[in-house]
N, C-alpha and C positions, 0 to 999 in steps of 0.2 A: 563598369564593374563599378562595382560599390562596392565597401569592403568593411566589417565595421567588428570589435572582440568581440569572439563568442562565435561567430559565423561559424561555419562548419564547408571544408573545404570538400567537394565532391568527391566520391572515393575511386577506386582505384582497382580493379580486382584481377587475381591472376587464378582464372579457375582451375588449374591442376598443377603444381610446382613438380616441374618432369626430370626423371634420372638422367634424360638426356643432355638435356641443358646443365647441371649438373656436373656428368660427363666434360662436354664440351668447354664449359669454365673453368674445370680442375686441370685440364694443359693448357688453357690460354695462362694461367695463373702459374703454371708450373707446379700446382699443389700435389706433394703425392700422398695426401692421407688419403686412404682409400674409404673413409668412410661418407665422401663424395661419391664413388663411382662401385662400388664391392659392396652388395648385399649382404653377402656372407660376413665381411669382417663388422659391419657394422650389427648382425645376428650372434656374433662371439663375444660382443663385448659387453660387461655388464648394467645396461643402460634402460633396457625394457622395453626398447624402441620396435624389435624383430626385427626383420628384414626389411627397412624402408632406410633409403642412402639420406642423410644430412643437407641440407640446401647449405650453399658455402653462404658467410656474410654477407656482403655486398653481392648476392644475388638479392638478398632479403630487403637490402638498404636503395636497390634500384627501384622494386616496388613501390617504393614512396617518392624516390625520385621522380617514378612518370607521375604518378599523381600530381608533383607540386609543379611539374611540368607541363601537363593538362590543363591546369588550373591556372596559373601565371605567368607561363612562358618557358622557351628552353635557356632562358641567358638569366631568370630568376633567380636561382639559388644564391646567395651570400655565405651561409655558414651553415653544418648541420652539427649535431652531439648524438651519439647515436646508442645504449644500452641493447645487451642482445641478451633478456634474462632468458628464454627459451629457444630451443631450435624448430626450425622448419622444415620437414620432412617431407620426400616425396610421396606426390599423392596429394596432395592436401592443398585446398580452396583460400585462399588468404586473401583481404580486404587490406589496403591501404588508406587508411584514414589520418585525418586532421581538424584540426579547430584552431582557430584565430586566437589568442591568449594577449597580445598587445600591438599598439602600434605608434607608430613613430615616425618626423620625419626627420631624413640627416640629408642635410645640405638639397641637393634637389629630388632626391631619393624616396619617395613612401615605401616604409620597411614596415611587413607584417614579422613578429613573433608569431612560432604558431607550434604545437605541442601535435607531434604526428606520431602514430602506430602500425602495426602491420598487425592484425587479426586474425584469428582461425575462432569458425562458432563454435566450438567446444571446449576450447586449448585456453580461450582467452589471447590475452597481447601477447605476442611473441618477440618484437622488437617493437623499442619507445625511446623517442627523444626528440630533438626539437629542435627545428630550421628560423633560419633568417631569410626570409626571401623579399626582392625588389618587386612594388605594384604596378601593373599597367597603365596606373589610372593616378591621379595625386588624391591625397586625404580630404575630406570632406570636412 
């Protein structure tokens, strides 16, 4: 694997964010907020989202973690900082993307600083942040 500043990280796609996963995650997290599992509750709010449940932030983040794991390995992530400017809704197709913004050597570890984001075709960037990733190869 050869990595350079400006390289794109191979994208990771979630073809459809499902309300069943949101319900399961709400139970695991003991999250009582009905916006993650009750379409009527979401519809009653003045958000203009209709009857679409809202994905939990950790689930959206997990799509970007899956992308980084697929690219650099399951033990590669050293740090992630995220912003959640928009919500992810049930039924949406979202794509995790990233780009290498800097490279550095720290002791015996090659590190890539990356911009990462979760994107929807019509609504644009839903989540965004940065990640520090240990590379499985030395810097050239």
